[in-house]
KETITI-734567 format. One record per residue: residue in three letters; x negated, y negated, z negated of N, C-alpha, C in turn. Coordinates in pm, whole numbers, plus 50000, padded with zeros to 5 digits. Layout:
BEGIN
alaXYZXYZXYZ ...
***
This chain:
BEGIN
unk259641975618413259061989318405257861989118486 unk257011998818445255672001718525255982014518607 unk255732012018741256062022518843254682026118912 unk254422039218946253302044319022253902050119142 unk253352046419268253722052519382252432058419451 unk252612071819471251562078419551251892077019690 unk250942074219787251272070219922252052057819945 unk251732049919852252472036219838252162026919949 unk251162029320027250872019720142251312026320283 unk252082038120255252702043320381253982036720435 unk254572040420540255702034020589256822031620485 unk257262043020419258252040620326257772035520189 unk256492038920149256022033020033255862017820020 unk255392012120126255221997620150256731991920122 unk257771996720192258941990920181259571991720025 unk259352004019962259642006019826258901995619729 unk257711994819752256831986919661257431971619680 unk257641967119788258431952919785259631953919721 unk260551963319739261761961919651261531962219493 unk260641970919462260451972119326259761958419268 unk258911953519335258261940919280259221930019286 unk260081927919387261191919419387262091919619263 unk262261932519225263031934819111262471933218981 unk261191928418983260421924418864259621935818798 unk259461948018866258561958918811257071957018853 unk256291961318760254791962518792254541976318857 unk253941974718969253711986619061252201989819074 unk251962002219063250542007319094250682014619218 unk249802012219316249862020019444248582029019453 unk248752042719461247652051819491247752055819623 unk246762052719716246882055119854245402059219905 unk245082069019985243822070620052243692064520186 unk244582057220234244622050420352243962057020475 unk244582068120505243982078720614244082070820752 unk243142074620834243042066620956244232070821040 unk244722082721031245692087021127247052078021100 unk247222074820977248352064420960247982051520969 unk247022047220915246492031420895245692026621009 unk244912036121081244082030521185242712028921109 unk241792025821207240392022821153240102010921067 unk240972000321090240871987321020242121982120972 unk242771990020859243981986220816243891971020761 unk245031963720774245191950520706246301953420615 unk245761951120473246621953420357246991940220302 unk248311937320274248651924820201249631930320092 unk249281929419972250011934719860251031923519812 unk252271926619761253061917819708252621913819563 unk253031902819517252831900219387253311910219298 unk252611914219189253221925419098252631938519139 unk251921940019235251431953419282249981953819275 unk249351964219244247811967219236247661979019319 unk246421980019390246041990019469244821999319420 unk245082012119406244052020919369243652029919484 unk242652028419552242282036319666241752049819627 unk242662058919639242292072119586243122083319662 unk242512094519691243242105719749243952112819635 unk245202114719652246042121919548245612134319489 unk244782140919573244212153119540243112151619410 unk242702139719410241702135719293242302127419183 unk243552125519184244292116519089243912121418955 unk243792135018939243482140518792242332135318739 unk241362129218827239962124818778240342111618719 unk241372105218748241742092118675243232094318624 unk243292104018539244662106918473245192094818393 unk244232084318350244712074118276245492065218348 unk245532066718487246532058118587247972061018537 unk248312072818496249602078518480250182075318337 unk249132072318245249612069418103250182055418087 unk251362055118026252122042818026252972039618132 unk253012048718238253892045718352255222052118324 unk256272043918347257702048718325258232057218433 unk257932054318560258462061718672257272064418782 unk257412075818826256392080018940257222082819049 unk256972077119178257372081019299256172089419376 unk256452100419415255372109219483255772110319625 unk255142101619710255392102019851254272105819924 unk253022107419862251962108919953251962124719992 unk251812125120130251852138220200251412136320344 unk251022147220392250772148920545252152154220607 unk252552146820721254092148520746254312153320895 unk253262157120956253442162321111253782175421122 unk255152178021170255572193121165254732200821247 unk254522196221390253712203521484252362204921453 unk251612192821404250392194621368250242203521238 unk250952205221161250872214021042250712228921097 unk251172231921204251092246321241249672250921282 unk248752241421298247472245621318246312238221223 unk246792228121160245942222421057246442228320923 unk246492240020903247332246820787246572243720664 unk245342244620638244612242420525244812227920482 unk244632219820570244782203520538246232201620488 unk247292206220549248692203420489248812209620371 unk248452223620341248612229520215247752221420105 unk246652217220150245632211420050246202197520005 unk246562189820097247112174920051248452176820001 unk249372184320049250762183219992250942191419861 unk250382204819871250492211919748249432209519642 unk248172209219681247122206419570247342191719513 unk247642182719607247932169719573248982167919456 unk250072175119489251182174919386250672182119262 unk249882192619262249252199019148248472189019073 unk247692181519143246662171319078247542161619010 unk248642155319061249512146419006250082151818875 unk250602164418882251272170318768250262172618657 unk248962177118685247982176918594247582165818526 unk247592153518602247342141318541248472137118425 unk249812140818474250762138018379250542147018251 unk250252158318280250022167518159248932161718050 unk247972154618111246942149018016247342137717947 unk248602131317985248982118917916249612121717793 unk249392114517688250242113717573251542105817591 unk251522095417656252632086317691252852088417834 unk253782097817862253972104517981255042096018063 unk255112097518205256352091018263257562098818225 unk258802091118232259992097618182260672104318314 unk260282099618451260912105418557259932104218671 unk259892116218756259202116518872260172119318985 unk260052110919088260922112619213260192116019329 unk260512127419375259852132019503260632129919631 unk259802126219731260412124819862260092139619938 unk261072147419953261032159320010261562157520160 unk261842167720223262322167920365263412176520399 unk264262173220487265362182520540264692195820604 unk263492193420633262932205220708262872217020623 unk263072217320483262962227520393264182238320424 unk265282231620497266362239620527266102248520655 unk265042247820714264842255020848265852248520949 unk266612258321014267512254521109268842247721051 unk269002248920925270192242420860271542249620866 unk272582243620847273922249320835274582250120967 unk275152260421000275942263621128277242271221092 unk278232270921175279392278621158279412290021274 unk279852300621231279882311421342281302312521398 unk281442321721488282842323121568283972325621456 unk283712331721339284672335521248285032323821148 unk284202313321151284322301621063283512301920936 unk282712312020933281842312820820280532304920834 unk280052299620723278872291120712277692300320713 unk276692298620816275552307820829274212297420844 unk273202304520804271822296320821271012306020902 unk270942302521037270152311221118268602310421087 unk267902321821121266512322221118265842312921209 unk264552306421191263992298621278263932304721419 unk264082297521513264022303421666262552307421684 unk262562320121747261292326421778260682319721904 unk259412322921928258672319722059259422325622160 unk259922337122160260522343522270261742337222320 unk262622333522205263772326122232263622313122304 unk262572306622261262172292322329261612295622469 unk260902304522489260422308822628261422311722713 unk262562317522658263782319022745264632308522735 unk264402297122712265212285322700266592286922629 unk266522296522539267672297722446267512289322331 unk268042277522363267762266022261268602267322136 unk269772270722163270922270822038270702282021964 unk270582281221834270672294221743271862300621781 unk271712314421764272932323321805273202335021691 unk274452338721700274712349721606274042363221660 unk274462373621586273852388021630274272391421757 unk275492386721806276092392121943275622381822048 unk274652370622020274182362922115275162350022147 unk276202347622062277002337422083276362324622005 unk276282313422072275762300622007276562298021898 unk275802291521797276552288321667276692272121675 unk277652268321585277982252821584277422247121459 unk276512237321483275892230321371276902221921297 unk276712221321150277542213021071276522205020964 unk277142195520897276332188820814275732198120703 unk274462196320675273762206520591273822202120441 unk274382210820348274482205720212273242210520143 unk273032205620021271852208819940271922223619879 unk273002229219880273092243119846272522254519932 unk272172249820059271592258320146270312261720086 unk269782276320086268552278620048267332274520133 unk266202275920073264892272420165264862282820270 unk264552277920382264222286220511263282279620593 unk262042275520541261152267420618260662273320760 unk260652267020853260282271020991258762265821029 unk258232258920940256902252520980256042252120855 unk254862250220874253902250120750254322236720669 unk254472225820749254852213520678256142216220582 unk257172222820642258362225720558257962234820442 unk257212243820452256882252220358256122245320228 unk255192234520267254572228720169255542218320094 unk256552212520167257532205120094258472214019998 unk258812224420043259412234719943258702237119829 unk257252238319842256322240319741256332230119640 unk256252217619699256252205419611257372206519521 unk258622207619571259832208919506259752218319379 unk259332230819413259102240319314258092237719200 unk256952231219240255982227119138256532216019058 unk257282207719109257782195619033258772200118928 unk259712209018984260692213218891260282222118768 unk259302229918798258662239018706257932230318604 unk257092220718640256452211918549257202203718458 unk258302199018521259262188918460259722195218320 unk260072209318310260642215018196259532216018093 unk258342218218144257202220518033256682207317977 unk256652196018069256182184118041257012173518012 unk258302177217998259492169517947259672154218026 unk259842156518144260062145318237261332150118320 unk262032140118365263152142718472262592142618605 unk262732154018691262562157118826263622153418914 unk263532143618996264572141919100263912142519246 unk264752149119327264172152519470265152147119571 unk264682138119659265312133319771264952138519895 unk265632146119975265422152020095265782143620214 unk264552137120261264862127020368265032131520498 unk265812126120581266162129620723265082123020796 unk265292118020939264512111921010264442096920990 unk263392092520913263422078820870262642070220975 unk263222058221002262702049121105262842035721055 unk262152024621124262292012121093261032003621102 unk261171992021086259821982921093258801987021012 unk257541986921041256441990820955256012005920978 unk256872012521046256512027321094255222026221180 unk254222036221158252962035721228253252036821382 unk252772029021455252662028721605251652037221654 unk250632041521564249402047521608249482062821582 unk250512067421528250502081521473251262089321563 unk250482097921672251312105721761251832118221722 unk251822120621595252272134321542253612132521461 unk254122121121432255382120321365255952106021395 unk257242106121393258012093121425258392092521561 unk259432099621609259742099221758260162085821802 unk260712077221716261142063021763259782054821788 unk258912055921696257642047621726256972052121836 unk256872065921855256142072121963256752067922098 unk258092068222101258742065822233258532050322271 unk258612041722164258482026922193257102024022244 unk255962030222176254642028522216254382031322350 unk255022042422400254932047922524255742037922634 unk256932033922597257732026322692257132013122708 unk256552005922607256031994122630254711993622738 unk254432005322754253132007622836253542012922982 unk254882013322988255332017723122255232033623138 unk255012040823031255032055023036256342062223019 unk256522072723093257782081923084257952085622942 unk259122087822908259562093422778259972108822795 unk258972118122752259412131722765260192137922657 unk261412142422699262292148222596262112164622598 unk261912170122478261782183122475263172191822493 unk262972204322513264012213122531264992207922626 unk266362206822612267312202322706267662187922665 unk267212181622570267582168222528268822167022438 unk269402179622436270662178422343270422182022191 unk269222184722154268752187022020269182172521948 unk269582175221823269992162121736269062160121619 unk269082147421579268442145521454269332134121368 unk269172133821249269802123421167268932111621135 unk269062102121204268122089621196268682079421093 unk267882078520992268162069620883267182058720865 unk267772046720847267012034220832266092034520709 unk264772027920700264082028620599264702020820494 unk265482009120519266142002220414267152011620333 unk267732018820402268852028720330268012038120251 unk266972043420305266042052520220265582045720085 unk265132033620120264582027619986265812024519893 unk266982022719932268102020719832268302033119770 unk268342044419841268342057419769267312058819677 unk266012056619707264942057419605265182048019486 unk265612035719498265752027019404267052033619307 unk268022038219354269182044319292268702055819207 unk267822065119270267252076119187266592070819068 unk265962059519073265342054718942266312049518843 unk267272042818886268012035118788269422044218748 unk269682053118830270902060918774270552072218695 unk271332074618600271232084918505271752098518562 unk270892105818613271372119018672270422130318610 unk270992144118607270292155518543268932157518617 unk268082161218532266742165918595267062178818682 unk266282178418791266422189418880267372187218988 unk267952173518988268862169219080268172168219218 unk268922172219328268332171519472269512166219547 unk269152155419627270052148019712269502146419854 unk270242149219951270022145920095270142129920099 unk269252124320172269212110820215269152109120352 unk270282105820422270392104020570271642094920613 unk271812096120737272972087720794274262096920793 unk274032110220796275092120120797275622121420947 unk274822116221037275332113921187274222122821275 unk274662131121354273722139121440273782130621577 unk272512126221616272252119821741271332128721843 unk271842130821961271022139122057269792130122086 unk268692136522115267472128722130267512122022259 unk268232128022364268182119822481269012106622485 unk270112108122385270932096122358270042085422281 unk269172090522183268332081422116267292073822207 unk266762081922304265842075422400266612064822485 unk267832066822517268562055522599268782044022513 unk269282046622386269512035022291268372027822265 unk267162033022255265972026322217265512017622334 unk265612023522458265252015122573266002002322591 unk267392005122561268381993822560268011983222471 unk267621986222342267381978122232266031971822256 unk265011977922325263821972822373263891963422493 unk264831963422570264831957322694263741963422787 unk263411976222785262641982922858263231992622959 unk262501995623063263062004023169262032013723224 unk261942025623170260962036223207261662048723223 unk261312059523308261982070523309262132078723189 unk263202086923173263452096323061263482108323136 unk262502117423096262472130523168262712141223067 unk263622149823096263992161423000263052172423063 unk262132177322990260912184123032261182200123021 unk261982203722925262122218722897260922222222807 unk260012214122771258972217122688259532219322546 unk258862227522453259212229322326257912229522235 unk258172228722103257102229422006257442241921903 unk256702250021877257022260821788257032254921644 unk258172258121568258442250621437259432240321435 unk259692235021549260742224421559262162231321527 unk263072221921484264392228321459265252221921561 unk266382227921594267402225321691268252212421652 unk268912213921557269832204421507269642200921349 unk269882188021317270012184721176270732172421147 unk271742173121068272282161420997272672164920861 unk272652154720778272802157820632274322155520589 unk274682164420495275802163020401275322153620296 unk275832140620291275212130920208276412129320087 unk277362137920069278262135319978277732135919823 unk276822145019811276332144319677275412131619631 unk274672126519728273942114319707275032102619683 unk276132102019760277232092819742277822093519604 unk278042105619551278632107019433277762103819302 unk276462109019319275592107419201274762093619208 unk274432089019327273642078819336274302066919385 unk275572067519426276312055719506275792052719630 unk275042062319692274342061419819275492060419944 unk275152049920019275932047220135275242040220231 unk274852047320351274142041020453274632028120496 unk273832018320509274422004320574273972000720702 unk272792006120747272262001920878272662012020993 unk273422005721076273852015021197272492018021277 unk272512028921359271422031521466271222020121555 unk272262013721604272202003721698271351991421628 unk271951987921519271211977621438269851980321398 unk269621991021350268301995621314267311995121430 unk267842000721546266841999521669266451986321701 unk267461977821702267331963121735266281957121645 unk266301959621509265421953921425264011959921437 unk263991973221468262711980021488262001975021602 unk262641972521725262191966521845261511952021818 unk262371945521755262081931821735260731929921643 unk260441938221555259221939621490258171945221570 unk258501956521643257341964621719256911956621821 unk257691946521890257231938722002255941929221954 unk256011925721827254961917121775253731924121738 unk253721937321731252621946021703251691946721813 unk250361951221790249391953421900249931966221982 unk249491966322101249701977922181248561989422153 unk249042000122123247962011922089247962021422200 unk246742027122220246632036022310247472049722294 unk248312054422384249182065522358248462077022318 unk248852084822229248032096922176248962109422193 unk250132107122240251202117722255250612131022348 unk249992125822466249502136322551248472144522494 unk247662137722418246572144722354247072154322236 unk248022148422177248672157022063249292170122117 unk249972167722222250742178822300249682189922348 unk248512184522406247532193122470246962201022343 unk246842195622234246212203922113247192216022083 unk248492212422086249462224122060249332233022160 unk249332229622297249392239022403248002245722381 unk247012242122363245732249322347245842261122249 unk246572258522138246692267222028247862276422049 unk248632276622165249742283922194251022281022107 unk251122267522050252182263721985253162254922063 unk252952254022193253912245822278253662251322419 unk254732248622497254682253722626254222242022733 
***
């Protein structure tokens, strides 16, 4: 089959491309190769069976012929920094929403259209996600306010002030984005599903959790907590833990994510299908930092700072039962194994100047962090 991947030189896209070419597919990569992700002088080695078109996804409609004769489209191209999205609003809306619109317009211009478009969305569309209140009812709290965060009220609470208990978030939870990034991912989903009906292709959406693994950018201070922490630790820098360190994330290895993406291509599922892709396990960030240092053989201070970023969520872990049932998805890489693999790779990479302090200062200057 002929497959096109937007953002195909990114962290996930690169791994996906390798899996597709190994399976015998012809792959066209469309990527703008942004400096924030790839650095000033990226080194690109394409696997046999892959071709690269250096093109911003927002301009893909100018080369609509790229989509003609393609069987499957993976739409991965996006800006992905939750905190950065809160002040670079036009950029995130432009790349994520207009880029998706340009892709769909290109498909509309084809007579021989793709039969399936697979979108990588984000768990961030759920906002704070699913919780249980004191009565045992499932609730979806509103995003935490600046006032709550200033008062160190980290846990979402019910109307009486009692903290709620996080549970695995199912796909049935409605959109409740708490950041611009999350809002643009929700918009991508809506655009894709609306266009699929008119243009007669299947739309499949995978809502990814916190993806990590070898190949993740060590230069991007805006996204990828494991890469950011490793880059700091190898330089002897303290690891700053926001809030109280008990906030949780669902860390899923890139190999498991690629397996889910491949299954979305090969399995016959209804158009409009949405599946969570994660480990299904909630890991506190302070525990993640400890495990990462053990895996890396590094010893630097871990400091719970009490800092926060507006737009961050408190807890998240996915209910992956739908992906298991429809895609046969079952995570294979444990966090311990995945961190060991990541560190083995990252130690062979160049040491990059840490950009986290600069990124944090940008947020503080705009009133989006304390």
